[in-house]
PyMOL Python script that loads the backbone (N, CA, C, O; Angstrom):
from pymol import cmd

cmd.read_pdbstr("""\
ATOM      1  N   MET A   1     -46.763  20.156  -0.225  1.00  0.00           N
ATOM      2  CA  MET A   1     -46.522  19.024  -1.486  1.00  0.00           C
ATOM      3  C   MET A   1     -48.069  18.556  -0.246  1.00  0.00           C
ATOM      4  O   MET A   1     -48.505  19.047   0.796  1.00  0.00           O
ATOM      5  N   SER A   2     -48.324  17.759  -0.839  1.00  0.00           N
ATOM      6  CA  SER A   2     -49.931  17.030  -0.462  1.00  0.00           C
ATOM      7  C   SER A   2     -48.579  15.592  -0.059  1.00  0.00           C
ATOM      8  O   SER A   2     -47.457  15.472  -0.553  1.00  0.00           O
ATOM      9  N   MET A   3     -49.265  14.709   0.981  1.00  0.00           N
ATOM     10  CA  MET A   3     -48.789  13.553   1.384  1.00  0.00           C
ATOM     11  C   MET A   3     -48.403  12.526   0.144  1.00  0.00           C
ATOM     12  O   MET A   3     -47.346  11.929  -0.056  1.00  0.00           O
ATOM     13  N   ILE A   4     -49.864  12.531  -0.760  1.00  0.00           N
ATOM     14  CA  ILE A   4     -49.007  12.185  -1.933  1.00  0.00           C
ATOM     15  C   ILE A   4     -48.234  12.085  -2.729  1.00  0.00           C
ATOM     16  O   ILE A   4     -47.874  11.041  -3.273  1.00  0.00           O
ATOM     17  N   GLU A   5     -47.831  13.236  -2.934  1.00  0.00           N
ATOM     18  CA  GLU A   5     -46.644  13.940  -3.511  1.00  0.00           C
ATOM     19  C   GLU A   5     -45.347  13.900  -2.882  1.00  0.00           C
ATOM     20  O   GLU A   5     -44.296  14.019  -3.511  1.00  0.00           O
ATOM     21  N   ASN A   6     -45.434  13.718  -1.525  1.00  0.00           N
ATOM     22  CA  ASN A   6     -44.453  13.592  -1.101  1.00  0.00           C
ATOM     23  C   ASN A   6     -44.175  11.673  -1.447  1.00  0.00           C
ATOM     24  O   ASN A   6     -43.141  11.307  -2.006  1.00  0.00           O
ATOM     25  N   LEU A   7     -45.124  10.794  -1.063  1.00  0.00           N
ATOM     26  CA  LEU A   7     -44.589   9.705  -1.905  1.00  0.00           C
ATOM     27  C   LEU A   7     -44.173   9.401  -2.650  1.00  0.00           C
ATOM     28  O   LEU A   7     -43.279   8.555  -2.691  1.00  0.00           O
ATOM     29  N   GLU A   8     -44.621   9.930  -3.465  1.00  0.00           N
ATOM     30  CA  GLU A   8     -43.886   9.649  -4.591  1.00  0.00           C
ATOM     31  C   GLU A   8     -42.341  10.269  -5.155  1.00  0.00           C
ATOM     32  O   GLU A   8     -41.687   9.760  -6.065  1.00  0.00           O
ATOM     33  N   PHE A   9     -42.041  11.225  -4.536  1.00  0.00           N
ATOM     34  CA  PHE A   9     -40.730  11.418  -4.333  1.00  0.00           C
ATOM     35  C   PHE A   9     -39.867  10.928  -3.918  1.00  0.00           C
ATOM     36  O   PHE A   9     -38.706  10.771  -4.298  1.00  0.00           O
ATOM     37  N   ILE A  10     -40.833  10.439  -2.449  1.00  0.00           N
ATOM     38  CA  ILE A  10     -39.674   9.509  -1.659  1.00  0.00           C
ATOM     39  C   ILE A  10     -39.098   8.281  -2.406  1.00  0.00           C
ATOM     40  O   ILE A  10     -37.981   7.792  -2.239  1.00  0.00           O
ATOM     41  N   LYS A  11     -40.234   7.800  -3.410  1.00  0.00           N
ATOM     42  CA  LYS A  11     -40.310   6.531  -4.547  1.00  0.00           C
ATOM     43  C   LYS A  11     -39.233   6.888  -5.392  1.00  0.00           C
ATOM     44  O   LYS A  11     -38.232   6.187  -5.545  1.00  0.00           O
ATOM     45  N   LYS A  12     -39.426   7.919  -5.910  1.00  0.00           N
ATOM     46  CA  LYS A  12     -38.534   8.298  -7.315  1.00  0.00           C
ATOM     47  C   LYS A  12     -37.002   8.716  -6.601  1.00  0.00           C
ATOM     48  O   LYS A  12     -36.084   8.233  -7.265  1.00  0.00           O
ATOM     49  N   TYR A  13     -36.592   9.400  -5.558  1.00  0.00           N
ATOM     50  CA  TYR A  13     -35.735  10.219  -4.770  1.00  0.00           C
ATOM     51  C   TYR A  13     -34.827   9.545  -3.696  1.00  0.00           C
ATOM     52  O   TYR A  13     -33.641   9.824  -3.520  1.00  0.00           O
ATOM     53  N   GLY A  14     -35.622   8.524  -2.931  1.00  0.00           N
ATOM     54  CA  GLY A  14     -35.441   7.928  -1.682  1.00  0.00           C
ATOM     55  C   GLY A  14     -35.560   8.757  -0.573  1.00  0.00           C
ATOM     56  O   GLY A  14     -35.591   9.967  -0.800  1.00  0.00           O
ATOM     57  N   MET A  15     -35.652   8.279   0.861  1.00  0.00           N
ATOM     58  CA  MET A  15     -35.786   8.720   2.010  1.00  0.00           C
ATOM     59  C   MET A  15     -34.922   9.972   2.396  1.00  0.00           C
ATOM     60  O   MET A  15     -35.486  11.005   2.757  1.00  0.00           O
ATOM     61  N   GLU A  16     -33.464   9.879   2.315  1.00  0.00           N
ATOM     62  CA  GLU A  16     -32.282  10.727   2.334  1.00  0.00           C
ATOM     63  C   GLU A  16     -32.711  11.817   1.620  1.00  0.00           C
ATOM     64  O   GLU A  16     -33.078  12.802   2.260  1.00  0.00           O
ATOM     65  N   ARG A  17     -32.747  11.844   0.089  1.00  0.00           N
ATOM     66  CA  ARG A  17     -32.968  13.269  -0.133  1.00  0.00           C
ATOM     67  C   ARG A  17     -33.995  13.738   0.243  1.00  0.00           C
ATOM     68  O   ARG A  17     -34.008  14.964   0.348  1.00  0.00           O
ATOM     69  N   PHE A  18     -35.604  12.765   0.691  1.00  0.00           N
ATOM     70  CA  PHE A  18     -36.799  13.817   0.880  1.00  0.00           C
ATOM     71  C   PHE A  18     -36.234  14.589   1.966  1.00  0.00           C
ATOM     72  O   PHE A  18     -36.280  15.818   2.018  1.00  0.00           O
ATOM     73  N   LEU A  19     -35.542  13.614   3.085  1.00  0.00           N
ATOM     74  CA  LEU A  19     -35.409  14.586   4.497  1.00  0.00           C
ATOM     75  C   LEU A  19     -34.316  15.558   4.253  1.00  0.00           C
ATOM     76  O   LEU A  19     -34.328  16.544   4.989  1.00  0.00           O
ATOM     77  N   GLU A  20     -33.574  15.494   3.555  1.00  0.00           N
ATOM     78  CA  GLU A  20     -32.702  16.383   3.324  1.00  0.00           C
ATOM     79  C   GLU A  20     -33.082  17.929   2.433  1.00  0.00           C
ATOM     80  O   GLU A  20     -32.259  18.834   2.299  1.00  0.00           O
ATOM     81  N   GLU A  21     -34.494  17.965   1.892  1.00  0.00           N
ATOM     82  CA  GLU A  21     -35.177  19.207   0.850  1.00  0.00           C
ATOM     83  C   GLU A  21     -35.525  19.697   2.480  1.00  0.00           C
ATOM     84  O   GLU A  21     -35.082  20.673   3.085  1.00  0.00           O
ATOM     85  N   GLU A  22     -36.572  18.544   2.985  1.00  0.00           N
ATOM     86  CA  GLU A  22     -37.048  19.076   4.097  1.00  0.00           C
ATOM     87  C   GLU A  22     -36.768  19.282   5.232  1.00  0.00           C
ATOM     88  O   GLU A  22     -37.676  19.457   6.045  1.00  0.00           O
ATOM     89  N   ALA A  23     -35.576  19.317   5.580  1.00  0.00           N
ATOM     90  CA  ALA A  23     -34.893  20.142   6.559  1.00  0.00           C
ATOM     91  C   ALA A  23     -34.422  21.624   6.063  1.00  0.00           C
ATOM     92  O   ALA A  23     -34.219  22.482   6.922  1.00  0.00           O
ATOM     93  N   VAL A  24     -34.241  21.939   4.632  1.00  0.00           N
ATOM     94  CA  VAL A  24     -33.682  23.332   4.397  1.00  0.00           C
ATOM     95  C   VAL A  24     -35.453  23.509   4.196  1.00  0.00           C
ATOM     96  O   VAL A  24     -35.687  24.702   4.388  1.00  0.00           O
ATOM     97  N   LYS A  25     -36.383  22.976   3.974  1.00  0.00           N
ATOM     98  CA  LYS A  25     -38.024  23.448   3.550  1.00  0.00           C
ATOM     99  C   LYS A  25     -38.528  24.264   4.643  1.00  0.00           C
ATOM    100  O   LYS A  25     -39.204  25.290   4.572  1.00  0.00           O
ATOM    101  N   TRP A  26     -37.994  23.503   5.902  1.00  0.00           N
ATOM    102  CA  TRP A  26     -38.643  23.989   7.316  1.00  0.00           C
ATOM    103  C   TRP A  26     -37.176  24.376   8.303  1.00  0.00           C
ATOM    104  O   TRP A  26     -36.828  23.892   9.380  1.00  0.00           O
ATOM    105  N   ARG A  27     -36.734  25.088   7.730  1.00  0.00           N
ATOM    106  CA  ARG A  27     -35.283  25.852   8.624  1.00  0.00           C
ATOM    107  C   ARG A  27     -35.953  27.332   8.012  1.00  0.00           C
ATOM    108  O   ARG A  27     -36.325  27.641   6.880  1.00  0.00           O
ATOM    109  N   CYS A  28     -35.913  28.283   9.655  1.00  0.00           N
ATOM    110  CA  CYS A  28     -36.416  29.341   9.501  1.00  0.00           C
ATOM    111  C   CYS A  28     -35.018  30.279   9.169  1.00  0.00           C
ATOM    112  O   CYS A  28     -33.975  30.269   9.823  1.00  0.00           O
ATOM    113  N   PRO A  29     -35.325  31.094   7.942  1.00  0.00           N
ATOM    114  CA  PRO A  29     -34.142  32.518   7.295  1.00  0.00           C
ATOM    115  C   PRO A  29     -33.609  32.872   8.014  1.00  0.00           C
ATOM    116  O   PRO A  29     -32.386  32.731   8.047  1.00  0.00           O
ATOM    117  N   GLU A  30     -34.489  33.678   9.185  1.00  0.00           N
ATOM    118  CA  GLU A  30     -34.134  34.404  10.170  1.00  0.00           C
ATOM    119  C   GLU A  30     -32.578  33.960  10.966  1.00  0.00           C
ATOM    120  O   GLU A  30     -31.525  34.597  10.969  1.00  0.00           O
ATOM    121  N   CYS A  31     -33.005  32.200  11.825  1.00  0.00           N
ATOM    122  CA  CYS A  31     -31.876  31.960  12.536  1.00  0.00           C
ATOM    123  C   CYS A  31     -32.051  30.847  12.660  1.00  0.00           C
ATOM    124  O   CYS A  31     -32.064  30.442  13.823  1.00  0.00           O
ATOM    125  N   GLY A  32     -32.225  30.027  11.758  1.00  0.00           N
ATOM    126  CA  GLY A  32     -31.885  29.064  11.037  1.00  0.00           C
ATOM    127  C   GLY A  32     -32.787  27.639  11.905  1.00  0.00           C
ATOM    128  O   GLY A  32     -32.855  26.551  11.332  1.00  0.00           O
ATOM    129  N   GLU A  33     -33.251  27.789  12.923  1.00  0.00           N
ATOM    130  CA  GLU A  33     -33.789  27.192  13.754  1.00  0.00           C
ATOM    131  C   GLU A  33     -35.063  26.418  12.494  1.00  0.00           C
ATOM    132  O   GLU A  33     -35.076  26.615  11.279  1.00  0.00           O
ATOM    133  N   VAL A  34     -36.034  25.526  13.318  1.00  0.00           N
ATOM    134  CA  VAL A  34     -37.164  24.759  12.658  1.00  0.00           C
ATOM    135  C   VAL A  34     -38.659  25.904  12.737  1.00  0.00           C
ATOM    136  O   VAL A  34     -38.945  26.796  13.536  1.00  0.00           O
ATOM    137  N   ILE A  35     -39.234  25.468  11.745  1.00  0.00           N
ATOM    138  CA  ILE A  35     -40.394  25.906  11.329  1.00  0.00           C
ATOM    139  C   ILE A  35     -41.416  24.885  11.761  1.00  0.00           C
ATOM    140  O   ILE A  35     -41.684  23.756  11.351  1.00  0.00           O
ATOM    141  N   CYS A  36     -41.839  25.552  12.601  1.00  0.00           N
ATOM    142  CA  CYS A  36     -43.348  24.224  12.491  1.00  0.00           C
ATOM    143  C   CYS A  36     -43.850  24.133  11.387  1.00  0.00           C
ATOM    144  O   CYS A  36     -43.940  25.199  10.778  1.00  0.00           O
ATOM    145  N   CYS A  37     -44.294  23.056  10.789  1.00  0.00           N
ATOM    146  CA  CYS A  37     -45.096  22.346   9.516  1.00  0.00           C
ATOM    147  C   CYS A  37     -46.300  23.378   9.979  1.00  0.00           C
ATOM    148  O   CYS A  37     -46.361  24.430   9.344  1.00  0.00           O
ATOM    149  N   HIS A  38     -47.563  23.097  11.365  1.00  0.00           N
ATOM    150  CA  HIS A  38     -48.257  23.323  11.426  1.00  0.00           C
ATOM    151  C   HIS A  38     -49.305  24.449  11.224  1.00  0.00           C
ATOM    152  O   HIS A  38     -50.492  24.442  10.900  1.00  0.00           O
ATOM    153  N   ASN A  39     -48.190  25.661  11.618  1.00  0.00           N
ATOM    154  CA  ASN A  39     -48.835  27.278  11.992  1.00  0.00           C
ATOM    155  C   ASN A  39     -47.681  27.564  11.356  1.00  0.00           C
ATOM    156  O   ASN A  39     -47.410  28.630  11.908  1.00  0.00           O
ATOM    157  N   GLY A  40     -46.472  27.296  10.289  1.00  0.00           N
ATOM    158  CA  GLY A  40     -45.371  27.971   9.676  1.00  0.00           C
ATOM    159  C   GLY A  40     -44.478  29.074  10.341  1.00  0.00           C
ATOM    160  O   GLY A  40     -43.684  29.940   9.976  1.00  0.00           O
ATOM    161  N   LEU A  41     -45.093  28.529  11.667  1.00  0.00           N
ATOM    162  CA  LEU A  41     -43.763  30.154  12.757  1.00  0.00           C
ATOM    163  C   LEU A  41     -42.385  29.131  13.306  1.00  0.00           C
ATOM    164  O   LEU A  41     -42.397  27.906  13.184  1.00  0.00           O
ATOM    165  N   CYS A  42     -41.405  29.798  13.828  1.00  0.00           N
ATOM    166  CA  CYS A  42     -40.380  29.100  13.662  1.00  0.00           C
ATOM    167  C   CYS A  42     -40.484  29.359  15.301  1.00  0.00           C
ATOM    168  O   CYS A  42     -40.917  30.254  16.027  1.00  0.00           O
ATOM    169  N   LEU A  43     -39.893  28.174  15.458  1.00  0.00           N
ATOM    170  CA  LEU A  43     -40.323  27.923  17.370  1.00  0.00           C
ATOM    171  C   LEU A  43     -39.313  28.410  18.042  1.00  0.00           C
ATOM    172  O   LEU A  43     -39.064  27.959  19.160  1.00  0.00           O
ATOM    173  N   ASN A  44     -38.458  29.540  17.413  1.00  0.00           N
ATOM    174  CA  ASN A  44     -37.015  30.384  18.256  1.00  0.00           C
ATOM    175  C   ASN A  44     -37.654  31.713  18.224  1.00  0.00           C
ATOM    176  O   ASN A  44     -38.027  32.380  19.188  1.00  0.00           O
ATOM    177  N   CYS A  45     -37.732  32.040  16.775  1.00  0.00           N
ATOM    178  CA  CYS A  45     -38.016  33.525  16.748  1.00  0.00           C
ATOM    179  C   CYS A  45     -39.752  34.145  17.274  1.00  0.00           C
ATOM    180  O   CYS A  45     -40.198  35.239  17.621  1.00  0.00           O
ATOM    181  N   SER A  46     -40.337  32.735  17.085  1.00  0.00           N
ATOM    182  CA  SER A  46     -41.727  33.345  17.220  1.00  0.00           C
ATOM    183  C   SER A  46     -42.122  32.932  18.289  1.00  0.00           C
ATOM    184  O   SER A  46     -43.336  33.125  18.363  1.00  0.00           O
ATOM    185  N   LEU A  47     -41.772  32.515  19.061  1.00  0.00           N
ATOM    186  CA  LEU A  47     -41.966  31.631  20.602  1.00  0.00           C
ATOM    187  C   LEU A  47     -42.669  32.659  21.221  1.00  0.00           C
ATOM    188  O   LEU A  47     -43.024  32.098  22.258  1.00  0.00           O
ATOM    189  N   ASP A  48     -43.221  34.092  21.287  1.00  0.00           N
ATOM    190  CA  ASP A  48     -43.554  34.863  22.048  1.00  0.00           C
ATOM    191  C   ASP A  48     -44.691  34.872  21.581  1.00  0.00           C
ATOM    192  O   ASP A  48     -45.472  34.651  22.507  1.00  0.00           O
ATOM    193  N   LYS A  49     -45.358  35.046  20.384  1.00  0.00           N
ATOM    194  CA  LYS A  49     -46.238  34.869  19.269  1.00  0.00           C
ATOM    195  C   LYS A  49     -47.087  33.550  19.500  1.00  0.00           C
ATOM    196  O   LYS A  49     -48.295  33.360  19.361  1.00  0.00           O
ATOM    197  N   LEU A  50     -46.151  32.770  19.866  1.00  0.00           N
ATOM    198  CA  LEU A  50     -47.146  31.289  19.830  1.00  0.00           C
ATOM    199  C   LEU A  50     -47.459  31.488  21.564  1.00  0.00           C
ATOM    200  O   LEU A  50     -48.591  31.183  21.940  1.00  0.00           O
ATOM    201  N   ARG A  51     -46.840  31.801  22.204  1.00  0.00           N
ATOM    202  CA  ARG A  51     -47.840  31.903  23.511  1.00  0.00           C
ATOM    203  C   ARG A  51     -48.810  32.784  23.902  1.00  0.00           C
ATOM    204  O   ARG A  51     -49.787  32.652  24.640  1.00  0.00           O
ATOM    205  N   GLN A  52     -48.302  33.852  23.181  1.00  0.00           N
ATOM    206  CA  GLN A  52     -49.420  34.301  23.056  1.00  0.00           C
ATOM    207  C   GLN A  52     -50.688  34.594  22.661  1.00  0.00           C
ATOM    208  O   GLN A  52     -51.464  35.518  22.906  1.00  0.00           O
ATOM    209  N   ASN A  53     -50.728  33.662  22.033  1.00  0.00           N
ATOM    210  CA  ASN A  53     -52.162  32.766  20.284  1.00  0.00           C
ATOM    211  C   ASN A  53     -52.353  31.817  21.194  1.00  0.00           C
ATOM    212  O   ASN A  53     -51.671  30.796  21.281  1.00  0.00           O
ATOM    213  N   ARG A  54     -53.664  32.237  22.192  1.00  0.00           N
ATOM    214  CA  ARG A  54     -54.908  30.795  22.750  1.00  0.00           C
ATOM    215  C   ARG A  54     -54.326  29.539  21.791  1.00  0.00           C
ATOM    216  O   ARG A  54     -53.894  28.455  22.181  1.00  0.00           O
ATOM    217  N   LYS A  55     -54.454  30.035  20.406  1.00  0.00           N
ATOM    218  CA  LYS A  55     -54.522  28.613  19.413  1.00  0.00           C
ATOM    219  C   LYS A  55     -53.279  27.875  19.669  1.00  0.00           C
ATOM    220  O   LYS A  55     -53.315  26.675  19.397  1.00  0.00           O
ATOM    221  N   TYR A  56     -52.339  28.292  20.072  1.00  0.00           N
ATOM    222  CA  TYR A  56     -51.177  27.439  20.308  1.00  0.00           C
ATOM    223  C   TYR A  56     -50.437  27.541  21.583  1.00  0.00           C
ATOM    224  O   TYR A  56     -49.222  27.429  21.750  1.00  0.00           O
ATOM    225  N   ARG A  57     -51.416  27.785  22.507  1.00  0.00           N
ATOM    226  CA  ARG A  57     -50.560  27.771  23.800  1.00  0.00           C
ATOM    227  C   ARG A  57     -50.535  26.415  24.436  1.00  0.00           C
ATOM    228  O   ARG A  57     -51.471  25.626  24.304  1.00  0.00           O
ATOM    229  N   TRP A  58     -49.544  26.174  25.070  1.00  0.00           N
ATOM    230  CA  TRP A  58     -49.682  24.490  26.097  1.00  0.00           C
ATOM    231  C   TRP A  58     -50.111  25.076  27.686  1.00  0.00           C
ATOM    232  O   TRP A  58     -50.425  26.216  28.030  1.00  0.00           O
ATOM    233  N   GLN A  59     -50.002  23.957  28.397  1.00  0.00           N
ATOM    234  CA  GLN A  59     -49.953  24.562  29.917  1.00  0.00           C
ATOM    235  C   GLN A  59     -48.888  24.962  30.185  1.00  0.00           C
ATOM    236  O   GLN A  59     -47.977  24.181  29.910  1.00  0.00           O
ATOM    237  N   GLU A  60     -48.486  26.316  30.825  1.00  0.00           N
ATOM    238  CA  GLU A  60     -47.669  26.516  31.585  1.00  0.00           C
ATOM    239  C   GLU A  60     -47.784  26.394  33.019  1.00  0.00           C
ATOM    240  O   GLU A  60     -48.870  26.555  33.577  1.00  0.00           O
ATOM    241  N   GLU A  61     -46.573  26.079  33.734  1.00  0.00           N
ATOM    242  CA  GLU A  61     -46.770  26.110  35.494  1.00  0.00           C
ATOM    243  C   GLU A  61     -45.863  27.159  35.462  1.00  0.00           C
ATOM    244  O   GLU A  61     -45.521  27.710  36.508  1.00  0.00           O
TER     245      GLU A  61
END
""", "prot")
cmd.dss("prot")
cmd.show_as("cartoon", "prot")
cmd.util.cbc("prot")
cmd.orient("prot")
């Protein structure tokens, strides 16, 4: 959904329902943890893939 569509949904159904549906939408089907909305990768299952890809790398000490 676009930002406008999200706002229209919130106006029609309310923030609580929007957040409930988003929680389901961004839940990993494998482990139930959060899927990143920016890259579509599970922050639990795909952690190694995130670390290996320079695009998603963070500073590690």
